[in-house]
C-alpha positions as CSV (number, residue, x, y, z in Angstrom):
1,M,163.5,128.2,-15.7
2,S,160.8,130.6,-14.6
3,I,158.6,133.1,-16.4
4,N,161.5,135.6,-16.3
5,R,164.3,133.2,-16.5
6,N,166.9,133.6,-19.3
7,R,168.7,130.3,-20.1
8,L,171.0,131.3,-23.0
9,T,174.0,129.5,-23.9
10,A,177.2,130.5,-25.6
11,A,177.4,132.3,-28.8
12,V,181.0,132.2,-29.8
13,V,182.6,135.4,-28.5
14,G,185.0,137.1,-31.0
15,L,188.6,137.1,-30.1
16,G,188.7,140.8,-30.5
17,L,186.6,141.1,-27.2
18,A,189.2,139.2,-25.2
19,G,191.4,142.2,-24.3
20,T,188.3,144.3,-23.2
21,L,186.9,141.4,-21.2
22,A,190.1,140.6,-19.5
23,A,190.3,144.1,-18.1
24,C,186.9,143.6,-16.4
25,G,188.2,141.5,-13.5
26,S,187.0,141.5,-9.9
27,S,187.8,144.6,-8.0
28,G,186.4,143.3,-4.8
29,G,189.6,142.4,-3.0
30,G,190.3,138.8,-1.9
31,Q,190.5,136.8,1.2
32,G,194.1,136.1,0.5
33,S,195.4,139.6,0.0
34,G,193.0,142.0,1.8
35,G,191.1,139.7,4.0
36,S,187.8,140.5,2.2
37,R,184.6,139.2,3.9
38,T,182.8,139.7,0.7
39,V,182.3,136.7,-1.6
40,T,181.3,137.4,-5.3
41,L,178.9,135.1,-7.1
42,V,179.0,135.4,-10.9
43,S,175.8,134.2,-12.6
44,H,173.4,134.6,-15.5
45,D,170.6,137.1,-15.2
46,S,168.1,134.4,-13.8
47,W,169.8,133.9,-10.4
48,A,167.3,134.3,-7.6
49,A,167.2,133.4,-3.9
50,S,165.2,134.6,-1.0
51,E,166.7,137.4,1.1
52,D,166.2,135.6,4.3
53,V,168.1,132.5,3.0
54,I,171.0,134.6,1.8
55,A,171.0,136.5,5.1
56,A,171.2,133.3,7.0
57,F,174.2,132.3,5.1
58,E,175.9,135.7,5.7
59,K,175.2,135.4,9.4
60,E,176.5,131.9,9.7
61,S,179.6,132.3,7.5
62,G,180.5,135.8,8.2
63,Y,180.8,136.6,4.5
64,K,178.7,139.1,2.6
65,V,177.3,137.9,-0.8
66,D,177.7,140.0,-3.8
67,V,175.9,138.8,-6.9
68,L,177.1,139.8,-10.4
69,K,174.5,139.0,-13.0
70,D,176.4,138.9,-16.1
71,G,173.9,138.7,-18.9
72,D,172.7,135.5,-20.5
73,A,174.3,132.1,-19.4
74,G,176.3,131.6,-22.6
75,Q,177.8,135.3,-22.6
76,A,178.5,134.8,-18.9
77,V,180.2,131.5,-19.4
78,N,182.4,132.9,-22.3
79,K,183.2,136.0,-20.4
80,A,184.2,134.0,-17.4
81,I,186.7,131.9,-19.6
82,L,188.2,135.0,-21.2
83,T,188.6,136.7,-17.8
84,K,189.8,133.6,-15.9
85,D,193.2,135.0,-15.1
86,N,191.6,138.0,-13.5
87,P,188.1,136.7,-12.6
88,Q,185.2,139.0,-12.0
89,G,184.2,136.9,-8.8
90,D,184.9,133.9,-6.8
91,V,182.2,131.4,-7.7
92,F,180.4,130.9,-11.1
93,F,176.9,129.5,-11.1
94,G,175.0,128.6,-14.2
95,V,177.0,126.4,-16.6
96,D,175.0,123.5,-17.6
97,N,175.6,120.1,-19.1
98,T,175.4,121.4,-22.6
99,L,178.4,123.7,-22.1
100,L,180.3,122.0,-19.3
101,S,183.1,120.6,-21.3
102,R,183.9,124.0,-22.7
103,A,184.3,125.4,-19.2
104,L,186.3,122.5,-18.0
105,D,188.6,122.3,-21.0
106,N,189.4,126.1,-20.7
107,G,190.4,125.8,-17.0
108,L,187.6,127.9,-15.6
109,F,187.4,126.1,-12.3
110,Q,189.8,124.9,-9.6
111,P,189.0,121.8,-7.7
112,Y,186.9,121.8,-4.6
113,E,184.6,119.1,-3.2
114,A,181.8,120.9,-1.5
115,K,180.7,119.8,2.0
116,G,177.6,117.7,1.6
117,S,178.4,116.5,-1.8
118,E,177.5,113.0,-0.7
119,Q,173.9,114.2,-0.5
120,I,173.8,115.0,-4.2
121,K,171.9,112.3,-6.2
122,A,174.3,110.1,-7.9
123,Q,173.0,110.7,-11.5
124,H,173.8,114.3,-11.3
125,R,177.5,114.0,-10.2
126,V,180.2,114.5,-12.8
127,D,184.0,115.1,-12.8
128,R,184.1,112.8,-9.7
129,E,187.9,112.6,-9.6
130,R,188.7,116.3,-9.6
131,H,185.5,118.0,-8.3
132,R,185.8,121.1,-10.4
133,V,182.1,121.6,-10.4
134,T,179.2,121.1,-8.0
135,P,175.7,120.2,-9.3
136,V,173.1,122.6,-8.1
137,D,169.8,122.1,-10.0
138,T,168.2,120.2,-12.8
139,G,165.2,120.6,-15.0
140,D,163.8,119.6,-18.4
141,I,163.9,121.7,-21.6
142,C,160.5,121.0,-23.3
143,V,158.1,122.5,-25.8
144,N,155.3,124.2,-23.9
145,Y,151.9,124.8,-25.4
146,D,149.1,127.4,-24.8
147,K,146.1,125.3,-23.7
148,K,143.5,127.8,-24.7
149,Y,144.8,128.1,-28.3
150,F,144.3,124.5,-28.9
151,A,141.1,124.1,-26.9
152,D,139.5,127.0,-28.9
153,R,140.3,125.2,-32.2
154,G,139.5,121.7,-31.2
155,L,143.1,120.7,-32.0
156,E,145.2,118.3,-29.9
157,P,148.5,119.9,-28.8
158,P,151.6,118.1,-30.0
159,K,153.1,115.4,-27.9
160,S,156.4,114.6,-29.6
161,F,159.1,115.8,-31.9
162,D,157.4,113.9,-34.8
163,D,154.2,115.9,-34.1
164,L,155.9,119.3,-34.5
165,V,156.5,118.7,-38.3
166,K,153.0,117.8,-39.0
167,P,151.0,120.3,-41.2
168,A,148.6,120.9,-38.2
169,Y,151.3,122.8,-36.4
170,K,152.7,124.8,-39.3
171,N,153.9,128.3,-38.1
172,L,153.1,127.7,-34.5
173,L,156.5,126.9,-32.9
174,V,159.1,129.5,-31.7
175,T,162.4,128.3,-30.5
176,E,165.7,129.9,-29.5
177,N,168.9,130.2,-31.4
178,A,171.0,127.1,-30.6
179,S,174.2,129.2,-30.8
180,S,173.1,131.7,-28.3
181,S,170.6,130.1,-26.0
182,S,170.7,127.2,-23.6
183,P,167.1,126.0,-24.2
184,G,167.8,126.5,-27.9
185,L,170.9,124.3,-27.6
186,G,169.2,121.8,-25.4
187,F,166.3,121.5,-27.9
188,L,168.9,120.8,-30.7
189,L,170.6,118.2,-28.6
190,G,167.1,116.7,-27.9
191,T,166.6,116.2,-31.5
192,A,170.0,114.7,-32.0
193,A,169.3,112.4,-29.2
194,R,166.0,111.4,-30.9
195,Y,167.0,111.1,-34.5
196,G,170.8,110.4,-34.2
197,D,173.8,111.9,-36.0
198,D,172.5,111.0,-39.3
199,G,168.8,112.1,-38.8
200,W,168.7,115.4,-37.0
201,Q,169.5,117.6,-39.9
202,G,166.7,116.0,-41.8
203,Y,164.4,116.6,-39.0
204,W,165.3,120.3,-38.9
205,K,164.8,120.7,-42.5
206,K,161.2,119.6,-42.0
207,L,160.8,121.8,-39.0
208,K,162.0,124.8,-41.0
209,A,159.7,123.9,-43.9
210,N,156.9,123.8,-41.3
211,G,157.5,127.5,-40.3
212,V,159.6,127.2,-37.0
213,K,160.5,130.7,-35.9
214,V,164.0,131.2,-34.3
215,V,164.7,134.1,-32.0
216,D,167.9,135.0,-30.0
217,G,166.8,133.7,-26.5
218,W,164.3,132.5,-24.0
219,E,163.1,135.9,-22.8
220,Q,162.2,136.9,-26.3
221,A,160.6,133.5,-27.2
222,Y,158.6,133.1,-24.1
223,S,157.5,136.6,-23.1
224,E,157.1,138.2,-26.5
225,E,156.3,135.5,-29.0
226,F,154.5,132.9,-27.1
227,S,150.7,133.3,-26.8
228,G,150.4,131.4,-23.5
229,S,152.6,133.5,-21.2
230,A,150.6,135.6,-18.8
231,A,152.9,136.9,-16.1
232,G,154.1,140.4,-16.6
233,K,153.1,140.6,-20.3
234,K,151.7,143.7,-21.9
235,A,150.8,141.9,-25.1
236,K,150.6,138.3,-26.1
237,G,152.5,136.8,-28.9
238,D,150.9,134.7,-31.6
239,R,152.9,131.5,-31.4
240,P,151.1,128.8,-29.2
241,L,154.2,126.5,-29.1
242,V,157.6,127.5,-27.4
243,V,160.7,125.9,-26.3
244,S,160.9,126.4,-22.6
245,Y,160.8,124.2,-19.4
246,A,158.8,121.6,-17.8
247,S,158.7,123.9,-14.8
248,S,157.2,126.9,-16.7
249,P,153.5,125.8,-16.1
250,P,153.9,125.9,-12.3
251,A,155.6,129.3,-12.7
252,E,152.6,130.7,-14.5
253,V,150.4,129.6,-11.7
254,V,152.7,131.0,-8.8
255,F,153.0,134.4,-10.5
256,A,149.5,134.8,-11.6
257,D,147.2,136.9,-9.5
258,P,144.5,135.7,-8.9
259,K,146.0,132.2,-9.1
260,P,144.2,129.8,-11.5
261,S,143.0,126.4,-10.6
262,T,144.9,124.9,-13.5
263,A,148.0,125.9,-15.3
264,P,147.3,127.8,-18.5
265,T,150.2,126.0,-20.2
266,G,151.2,122.4,-20.8
267,V,154.2,120.4,-21.7
268,A,154.8,118.1,-24.8
269,E,156.6,115.4,-22.8
270,G,158.0,113.7,-25.9
271,T,160.1,116.7,-26.6
272,C,162.1,117.1,-23.3
273,F,165.8,117.2,-22.7
274,R,167.3,116.8,-19.3
275,Q,169.5,119.8,-18.2
276,V,171.7,120.1,-15.1
277,E,173.3,123.3,-13.8
278,Y,176.6,123.5,-12.0
279,A,178.6,125.9,-9.9
280,G,182.4,126.1,-9.4
281,L,185.2,127.9,-7.6
282,L,186.8,130.2,-10.2
283,S,190.4,129.6,-11.0
284,N,192.4,132.5,-9.5
285,A,189.4,133.5,-7.3
286,R,190.5,136.2,-4.9
287,N,188.5,134.9,-2.0
288,S,188.7,131.3,-2.3
289,E,187.7,130.5,1.3
290,G,184.6,132.6,0.8
291,G,183.9,130.8,-2.4
292,K,184.2,127.4,-0.8
293,A,181.7,128.5,1.9
294,L,179.3,129.6,-0.8
295,L,179.6,126.3,-2.7
296,D,178.9,124.4,0.5
297,F,175.8,126.7,1.0
298,L,174.4,126.1,-2.7
299,I,174.0,122.4,-1.8
300,S,172.8,122.8,1.7
301,E,169.3,121.8,2.7
302,K,168.3,125.3,3.4
303,F,169.2,126.7,-0.1
304,Q,168.1,123.5,-2.0
305,N,164.6,123.8,-0.3
306,D,164.4,127.5,-1.1
307,M,165.5,127.2,-4.8
308,P,162.6,125.8,-6.6
309,L,160.2,128.6,-6.3
310,N,162.8,131.2,-6.9
311,M,164.6,129.8,-9.9
312,F,161.9,127.1,-11.0
313,V,164.4,124.3,-11.0
314,Y,164.6,121.0,-9.2
315,P,166.9,120.4,-6.4
316,V,169.7,118.0,-6.7
317,R,170.1,117.1,-3.0
318,A,168.5,113.9,-1.9
319,G,165.5,114.6,0.4
320,A,165.2,118.3,-0.6
321,Q,161.6,119.4,-0.7
322,V,159.8,119.7,-4.1
323,P,157.0,122.2,-4.0
324,P,153.4,120.9,-4.6
325,E,153.1,123.3,-7.4
326,F,155.7,121.3,-9.2
327,V,154.1,118.0,-8.5
328,K,150.7,119.3,-9.7
329,Y,151.5,121.6,-12.5
330,G,155.0,120.6,-13.8
331,P,156.3,117.2,-13.0
332,Q,159.6,116.2,-14.5
333,A,159.3,114.2,-17.8
334,K,159.3,110.5,-17.2
335,D,161.7,109.7,-20.1
336,P,163.6,112.9,-21.2
337,G,166.3,112.9,-23.8
338,T,169.8,112.7,-22.4
339,M,173.2,112.7,-23.9
340,D,176.6,111.4,-22.8
341,P,178.7,114.6,-21.7
342,A,181.7,113.1,-23.8
343,K,179.4,113.1,-26.9
344,I,178.2,116.7,-26.2
345,A,181.8,117.8,-25.9
346,E,182.7,116.0,-29.2
347,K,179.8,117.1,-31.2
348,R,178.5,120.3,-29.8
349,D,180.4,122.9,-31.9
350,E,180.1,120.9,-35.0
351,W,176.3,120.5,-34.5
352,I,175.8,124.3,-33.8
353,K,177.7,125.2,-37.0
354,S,175.6,122.8,-39.1
355,W,172.4,123.9,-37.5
356,T,173.2,127.6,-38.1
357,S,173.9,126.9,-41.8
358,L,170.8,124.9,-42.1
359,V,168.3,126.9,-40.1
360,L,169.4,130.5,-40.2
361,K,170.6,130.9,-43.8
């Protein structure tokens, strides 16, 4: 959820890839057979943690952490499902509430109740009877806007989904593909939550007519197409509206040199959808004991306090520290869109198929 943070969700992986992926299992040896003291975390490309915090875990637990960044989140989830009989690692981090049912229905995780789970805020806990996943972080997928663009033109930035289809904002928005991107899918679910089963397609017809641009994923949308992103960019895009995160404005401040007194980007709070990310002990993990220790660590006070300014997400542990930059530049939405996980499980694939036919063809 930061400036360089890919949040891409699952494109459907062709069955022809299954054999190839299944051959890519972990080669790290396991606690059970070889007594390995290495635990492998499989994640999307946006995993980040402070070196000293990881070093502290390694010293305390006796396990060395290897991180396998396996592309965007959706590809990583699908690959993990296809390789579950011979997994690439021991713990998977980065499946979110938009794809959780797919992971659980495919038996990706084995049960484990992480130590300290009682400290996780109640609203984030799921699968309470079987404990196959552990909540790790949360954040809001929202439309971000380039403050300078709108100030220079004397134009009020949009505040809601309804605003985005108005003529004043024609050809200004870039979003991610809902079939291949987590923020893209979250934005789609946000519109379904707002307009209902019978209204979201009509909304997207209006959005398409108003010139919405769709790209594959967050990195392209935010770093290439969006005019308001500053960190690490060689050239600015020409779209002043982008689907990103409520925590993107504080990231712009933290990574800027020199740091501005105000964030150069803002959030249209009426477009937000609440996202939660989970981690789980992979089925057939070779080092299950190391995996359990790592899951305990991910919800520890030390890691939860360290996480926000590395991955630009909010902690789920009660009492964990929220950086002042978040409070000042990127507070969570007061009334974000949400959706019952059961409805996401029931409707997700149908909605993605309909969205693809409607928007991309």
